[in-house]
N, C-alpha and C positions, 0 to 999 in steps of 0.2 A: 704523149701519154704519161701517166704516173703508174709506177709499179708499187703495189703495197705488199709488205711481207710482215710476218709475225716477229716478235722479239724472241729471245731465248732466256731460260731461267738462269742459266749460269752466266756470270759476268766477271770481267776482270778490270783492273785499274791500270791504265797506261797513259801517263800524262806527258810522256817524252817523245814517242814516235811520231805523232801527228798533232798539230795544234787544233784546238776547237775553233770554229768560225762564228758561232753564235750561241746564245742560250736557247733552249727549247721555247717555242712560241706560246705555249700554254703554261709557263712556269708558275704563274699565280694560282692556277687551278691545281697544279702539282703541290704547291705549298699548302693548299687547303686539304688535300688528301693526306699529306704528311702530318698535318696537325690532327686530323681525325684519327689516324692510325696511332699516334702517340697517346691518345686518350684510352686506348684499349689495353687490357692486361696481357701479360705474356701468354696465358692460356687462350685468350680470345684471339690473339694474333696467330698462334700456332694452329688453331682451328681454321682461321681465315686462309692461312698459307697452305694448309693440308700437307704438312711436311713432318719429318722426324725431329727429334730433340736437338740433334747437332745443327741442322740447318736452321731450326727455329731460334736457337741460341745465338747463332751468328747474325741472323737478320734482326733479331731484337736488339742486339748490341749496336749494329749499324744504325738502326732507327733513332737511337738516342743522340747520335753525333752527326747525322747527315747534314751537310751544308750544300745546298743546291747550286751554289755559285763558286765553290772552291774545289780544287783537286779533281778536275773534270776530265773525262775521257771522251773522245768523239764517239758518238753512238755506234757507228759502223764497226769500230774497233773494240767496243765494250762487250758485245755479246759473243759467247763462245760455244754456242750450240752446233749441232750437226749441219744445219743449213749454212751457218756462217763459215764453218770449216770448209765446206765445198765451194762457197763463194770466194774464199781466200782473198779478202780485200788487201791483206798485207803486201801482196805482190801485184796489185793493179798498176797499170801504166798511167801516165798523166792523163791521157785521153780517156781511159776507162774511169778514172776518178771524176773527171768532168762530166761524163755521161751519168754516172751514178748520182752525183750531186744534184743534177738537174731532174732526173727521173725517179729515183728511189725514195720511198717513204716507209719508215718503220712504225708500226702501230704499237702502242704501249698502254697498259692499264694505268700506269703511274704518270706518264708524260703526255699521253694523248697521241700526238703524231710527232715523229722525230725526223729531221733531215739528217743525212749521213754524218755531218760534222757538227751537229748540235752537241754541246757538252753535257754529259750525264754522270751520275754516280750509281754504284751498285744498289739495287733495290729488289724487293720481291713483292709483286702485286699483279696477278694475272687479271686479264680483262673480265673473266668470268667469276672473279671473286665476289662474294656477297658482302660488299662493304657499302654501308649507307653513309652518305656524306652530303652536306649542304641541303638536307631535306630530300635527297633522292634515294630511292630504295637500293640501287646498285650502280655499278660503274657505267652500264649502258645508258641508264637514265641520267647519270651525272654528266656524261660527255654529250649526250643528245646528238644533234646533227653537226656539231662543231668540227668533228674530225673529218666528216665528208666534205664540208665546205673548204677546209684547209687543204685537203688532198686535191680537189678539182680546181682550185683557184688558178685561173689563167691557163687551164688545160682543157683537153677535149675528150679524154677517155681514161679508163682505169683498167689496168691489168692486175688481176687478183692472183697473187701467189701466197696469200695468207691462209691460215687455218680458218675454219668457220667461226671459232670463238672470237677471232679478231676481225675477220673480214665483214661480219654483219654490222659492225659499228660504222662502216663506210657504205657498203653496198645497200643496206636497208634505207639509207637516207639520200641516195643519189637522185637528183632530178631526172625526170623522164627523158630529157634531151641529152643526157650524158651516157654514152655507151660504155659498157664494161665487158670484160672477157675473163672467164675462169679457165685456168689450166689444170687439167686432171692428169695425174700420172698413175697408171694402173698396170696390172698384169692380168693376163687372161688365164683363168683357172676353171676347168670343167665348164667352159662356155660362158663364164661370168667374168666381169671386170672387177678386180679386187684392188683396193688401194691400201698399201701398207705404210704406216706412219713414218718409220725411219727412212724408207726409200723415197717417200714423198718429200721429206725434208731435204734429203740429198739432192733430189731432182730440182727442187725449187732453188737451192743455192747454185747448182750448176747452171740453171737457166739464167739467173741474174748475171752470173759471170760471163756466160756466152753472149748475152745481150750487150753487155758492156764492151766485150771484145769486138763484136760485130756492129756495134753502134746502131742497134735496131731502132727504127722509128715508126714502124707500122706493124700491125698484127699479122699480115700475110707473111712477113718475113719469119715469124715464129715457126711456121710449118717446116722450116729447114733444121730445126733443133734435133740433134742426134746424140746428145751426151748420155752416158750410162746405158746405152742401148735402147733408149726410148725413141719411138718413131711416131710422127703425127699420123693419126688414123681418121681420114675424112668421113668414113661411113659411120663412125661413132660420135662425130663432132657436129656442132651446129653453130649458129651465129653468136651464142653466148658461152659456149664451152668448146675449147680445143682439147681433144683427148689424145694423149700420148701413151702408147702401149709399149711396155718393155718386151723386147724380142728375146725369145729363148735362145740360150747359147747352144750352138750346134755341138753335139758330142762327137767323139772319135771312135765309138764302138769299143772293140777290144783293145785298141791302141790309144785310148783316151789319155792314159797317164803320160805317154810320150809326147802328147800334144800340149801339156800344161807348162 
């Protein structure tokens, strides 16, 4: 199976800790997007990025000097969001790295699909950004079905741990004979299942880490996931959606403070 996850907006440069093993497979397409973005004014880019002046200024400066083949950081180590903090790849074992390299794919508006040790530079371009390039109206049209083909190449299924903004560029193009599974991380509030963004990101990172530790090779094994208090709930799940519900912490009544 292949595991798909979203990138993070915040990135870092670390060219020393781990070597890159390849360039991203769609680097020519990335170069096309880079050229298109360099045609835009500062204000147009700020609108595209939907960010404040400080972040826009930083990324505008980066855009002028980006070299897609120099000073590269492995993709897995480059992103610094909540999901990646909980994945904690810096402390993976050798076996866990091997597992991740085989199974994990990071989706990106700028790079398309990234393998864990593909070399990348900091950038800002979300998949949902309204950037027209190469005659296409937006990034979904620009990438088309290429990302789906790259993810499923030589494999038999897709585990979706990405947000809807990113997962649709793969899931919407899957052939009918390729199975996929969504993992939902929710809380039960007033009889309803509620998904909270930050907690979902935490859980997705924890699941990737747990899968690497357990060397998970089939979907049935996922039912054993228990990190952060999430428990697989069969009555809420079906063949395409595994639902994990966060269990409420048991209080201690009047003695609760002494239990903390």
